[in-house]
Structures are given as C-alpha cells and as structure tokens.
N, C-alpha and C positions, 0 to 999 in steps of 0.2 A: 207935127209929123204927118203932114198931108200927103207926102210922097215918100214913105218910109224906106230908106236904103241904109239903115243903121248897120246891119250885119251882112255877111256874104250872100245871103239869099236875095237881097235887094228886091223885095217884093213890090215896092212902089205903091203900096196901098195907103188909103187915107185912115190912119189910126186916130187922128184927131176928131174925125167926124163919125167915129164908130158909135152906132146906136143899138147894137145888139142884132142888127139885121144886115148891115152893110158888110161887104166882103172884107176880111182881115187877112193878115199874112200868116206865114208859117208858125210864128210864135202864138198866134191867136189872141194877142193882147191889144187893148185899146191904149190911147195915149194918157194913161193915168198911172199913178204910183200905187201898185198893189203889193201889199206885204202879207205873206201867209204865216210867218212865224218869226219870232226873235228871241234870243236868249244869251246868257253867258255860256260860251262854248269852251269846253276844256279839252277837246280832243283834236285840236289843230296841231301844227308843228310847235314844239316847245318855245321857240322864239316868238310865236304868235299868241299862243294861249297859256304858256307857262306849264309847269309841271303840276300834276294834280296833288292837292293837299288833302290829307285824311285826318279826321279827328280820332280820338282813342277808340271809338266804337267801330271804326272802319268805314263809316259813311262819308261820302264825298262832301267836302265843304264848298259850297257854291256862293257864299255871301260876298266874297271879294274876288277880283281877278278874272282870268279867262279872256276870251275874245268876244267882243260885242257883235255877235253874228245876227245879221238881218237878212232873212231868206225872202227874196222877191218871188212872187208868183210867176210861174211859167218858165219857158226856156226856148231857145232857138234850136236846140238839139232834141233828138228823140232816141236817146240811148236805151237799148232794150234791158240794160242792167242798172238803170239809174237808181241810186239809193234814196234819192229825194223825190221819187216818182209821184208821191201823193200830192205834191205841190208844184212839181215841174211840168207834168204832162196834162194836157188840157182835158182829156176824158176823165181825169181824176179831180183836178182842181175846180173844174166848172160845175161840179156837183155840190160844192160847199159854198157858203156865203163868202163873197170876196170882200176883203178889207181895203177900201180905198183910202189913201191918206193924202192930205195936203202937205205942202212942204213943211209947214209948221208942225203938223202931226208927225212927220218923219223925224224932225229935229227933236221933238218931245221923246220919241223912242230912243234916239241917240243919247239924250241927256239922262234918261232913266238908266240906261246901261252904264254910262260913264259914272253916274252916281254910285253904282254898285261896284265900281273899281275895275272895269274892263281896261285892258291895255291898248285897245284899238277899236275902231268901228269897221266891221267886216261885212262888206256888201257881197252877198252870195247870189250868184246867177243874175248879175246886173245888166248884162249886155243889151237886152231889149229896151232897157230904161236909160240908156246912156245919155241921151239928150236931156231927159228930165233930171237925171242925177247931176249932170254938168251944171244945169241951172241951180239946182239945190246947193251944190258945193260952192259955187261962186258966192252964194249968200251966207252960208253957214259954216264953211270949213274953219274959218278963223276962230269961231266960237266953240269948236269941238275940243280942241286942246289935246287930242290924241291922233296918232296916225290913222289914215284912211286906207283900208285894204280893199283891193278890187279882185274878187275871188270868182274867176270865170272858167268856162269850158275851153277857152282858147280860140273858139270859132268866131273871130272878130275881124274887123277891118282896121288896118293901121291908120287909115285916114280918119276914121271915127275916134280912135283912141287918142289922136293928136288933140282933140278937143279937151281931153282930160289933163293935158300937160300942166303941171303945177298944182293940180287939184287932188291927185292920187299920190300917196306916199309909197305904198307897197302893192306890187302886182303879184298875184298868186294864180297864175294860169295853169290849167291842165295843158299838157301837150300829149294828146291821146294816141294818135296814129301817125305812122309814116306811109303806110300803104292805103291808097285811096279806096280800094275795093273793100277793105275791112271797115273803113270809116263809114262808107255808104251802107254796108250790110248791118253793122251794129248800131249806128247812130244817125243814119240818113243825113250825113253832112258831106256833100260832094266837095272834092278838092280840099279836103280838110287840111292836109299838111301845108299846102301852098298858102292858104289863108292864115293858119295858125302860126307858121314860122315867121311870116311877115309881121304878125301881131306881136310876137315875142320880141322880135328885133326892135320894134317901136317902143315896147315897154322898157327894154334895157337901155335904149337911147335916152329915155326920159329920166329914169331913176337909178340906173346902174346896178351894181351888185349890192347885196345886203349890207347895211350898216347897222350894227347892233349897239344899243345904248349900254351904259354902265349897269343897268338893271337886268341885262340879259335879253331884252326884248327888241325886236326889230323896229327901227325908226324909218327906214326907207330901203328900197331895192326890190329886185325880182327874185322870187323863189319859183322855180319851174317844177311843177308836179308831173309825175308820170305814173299812172296806174297800170301795173303789169296784169295783163289778162291771161287766163289759162289758155294754153295752146298758141300764144302769140309772143313767145320770148324773142324770136328772131326780129319781129317788128319792133319790140322794145329796144333791142340792141341798136337798131338803125336810128331810133330816136336819140338814144344816149350818145351815139357816135356823132350825130349831127350837132348836138349841143356842144360837145367838146370841140369839134372842128370850127364851129361858129363863134363860140365865146371863150373857149380855152378852159384851163384848169380852175379858174376862179369862179366859174359859173356855179350857182348854188342849185342843186337838184334834190328834190324830195322824191325818192323812189318808193312808191306805195305798193304794199302787198295786201291791202285790205279788201280785195275783191271777194264778194260772196254772192251766190245766185239770188237775185231778187227781181221783182217786177216781171217782165216778160221772159227774162233769162231762165226763170224756173221751169217754164213749160214750152220753150220755143224750140225751133229746129236746130239751133246752134249748139251742137252736142257738147263742145268744150266749155261753154258758158254755164253748164249745169253743175259744174264742180268748182271748188276752190283751187288755188295754185297747189301744185305738189311740192314736196320738199326739194326734189331734184330741180324743178323749174326755179324755185326760189334761190337755190344755191348757184345755179348757172347764171342767172341775171345778176346776182350779187357779186359773183366773181368777176363778171365782165365789167360791172360798174366800177369796181375797185381797180381793175387792170387799166382802165382808161386814164387814171391818174388825177381825178378831181381832187382838189385841195380840201374841199369842204362839202358837206351835204348830209342827207339823212336817208336811211333805209329802214323802213318799218319792219318789225318782226312779223313773221308769218302768223303769229297769234293775234294780230290786229284785225284779222278778217272775222269780225264779230258784229252782229246787228246792234249790240248794246252801245256801240260807239256812234251810231246814226241817231240824230235828233228825232224825238218823237213829235210828229206833227198832228 
C-alpha cells in the first residue's frame, strides 16, 4: 500500500513505509493488521449471531455460538456518535498499545473463535485493511469452514470490493445517509451516498440476497443495515425508498433503532444527537418501512438503545 487508494478518500499515501513519522492518510493506519478486540458476539442480527441462550440463573451462556467478531483498529469514518469510538477513532486508539498480527496470528484468532462454536467470522471495520485481508483470505478462507462476514460502514469503493469477490460470503454494510450534508456534518464522509450506494450494488452483485441454512444462520448474501438517527427520519425514508427502488421487495434490511448518545454526540452542537429516538419517530419510520412492502427484514425494538449491547473494549 505505497499509494493507498483503498477507500473513497483516496489519500495516496505510503502506508507500507509508515515509520511513525511519515504522513499517513485519513484512517491513520499503517500497512499492518491491527486488531483491538475479538469475542463471541451475541447481539448481531439473529441470523448472524443467533438468539441468546440463558441458563437457569439468568446469566448469558457464552461458551458456544455467537458471531466471531474481530474488531479492527481504526476507521475511515469519523462519526461523532460512534459506539466503537475507543478503538475506531485515532485520538483514542493511539493512546493504547496496538496489537499487530501476522496472517498466522489472525488465523489463530479465527480458529480460537471457531473452536468456541461461532457461526461465522465477522470482520468489523475492515475497510482500511481490504488489501491485507484479501491476501489473508486467499490463503486461509478454505481452512475456516464458516462464512466470512464483511461488517463495514459502507464508505467503500466498488472497485476495491471486487478484489474480495469469492472471498467474502456475507456483506453487512451500513447505509447511513442519503443527504451528503448530514454525512459530512456527522461523519466527515463526503459524497457518502454516491460511494456507499455503488458499494452496496457491488456487494449484491457478488453474493445476492441472504441464503439461510437449515440451522437458521446466514450462509451468504447482503444484509443492509440502516441506523435511524434522531431528527433524521426523512433521510431514513429516502434510504429505504432507494433500497426498494434499486433491489425490490426481496432486499433484506435491518432497520436499527439502537442509537444512544455517546462519544462526541454527548456534548456536541448537534442538538438532536443528544437524545435517543422518540416513540413517535420510531413508529413513523416503522410504518414507512412496512408500507414499502419489503418481503423480509428486521426492525429493532426501541429498547435496543442500550450501552450494554456495545462490546466492552
């Protein structure tokens, strides 16, 4: 990655020659595999992580199942409400020791999670690492034995994603914004919808709509996530309408209501981001979602807006 143009920012910097002094791009990352956290994750969509199992005492059973979530350090977005900000935002992750992995080390983590019974390997915030992960998957995918999930913010280049064709089974992109001014204000991602919509088209062209195995878990396909933000219901409607117009009633949408104020949104100038969704907003977007006629999909309960569902880093 001597002239990195992996993502829409196309910084063109030399990440391979990064020595701690040289200029690096928006993501701030060198050409190394950096993992901040990994775990069995039980709070993804049921087809990805399953339903939570509880023992008689009411404590969560985590010995088997779940999604094998591997959280990569950094991100090419700067969302003021990021729930993973401790590891995604440079001013936070640069203060802690960084865990650099070899390809063999990443495979060892995958095997550890698979031995615990996870249903898939879930790469979280993988976009800046696309080239490295493409090389990794070419060597190790056949040895994983479970689907590979690409869990991204959607701000990606279709041309970059084509390198992953045949290597990724499930795409789990966010489709955050329709209005570019909101994308820049809240996430500093210019022309977000133009890039993300092309990325989602590429994902669907590669793996199609979700295919569910007999065990109830996803084997391949695209699940389009959209997080509804307070005060942004009209923008959310435009996103949903585009998905229907582009992919039809068979598109699988996970409409998320889990927003809660965190990171800079707690004390920023964006007034509406200091609160959760209201019941009226939730009902309005839910009614619109149903009125479009999607055949399948998920809509989170408003009660999902809790910090306890966010991994502890």
